[in-house]
C-alpha angles and dihedrals in degrees: 000000000000127000093255092056092047091051090049093053093042091053093044094048093045092052092047090050092052090048094051094046090050091051091050090053091051091052093052093048090046092053094050094054118107114289122236119233111235115197090191112076091209091059090049091048091051091052091050092048090052091050092049090050091050091049091052089052091049090049090055090047090051089056090048090051089057091049092049092050089050090049091050089050090052089052090054091048092047092239096108113120094025118115111244091210105048104010094235124130117273110230119252088235090060093044091051090051094044111013094181095054120128098189137060116244093258095054092043091050091050091048092051092047090052092049090050092049091050092045095241 
């Protein structure tokens, strides 16, 4: 991977990381605001369902934040874009589709096929 591509991914991942951290902060501040009192149990249930949904999204984003930090670390260590399974280069097309990936498409496909065969 050339220097221009590394800079592109570093910038993209850094911006995405800032965006996710900002959204997480907004969720926390939104959940600590004063609560409304709903006399109707259905309204209260709808509010709780919305909050649970938002928390599930934020949990997924927290996992993505960890993956982005790991990808940025790999960029610094010059191992970004190298498959952790076979050691071959990961294509730019795959990295653009999934910038936090650690495996080339062949190794990932084999891993998923194995998981499916084992029922995982």
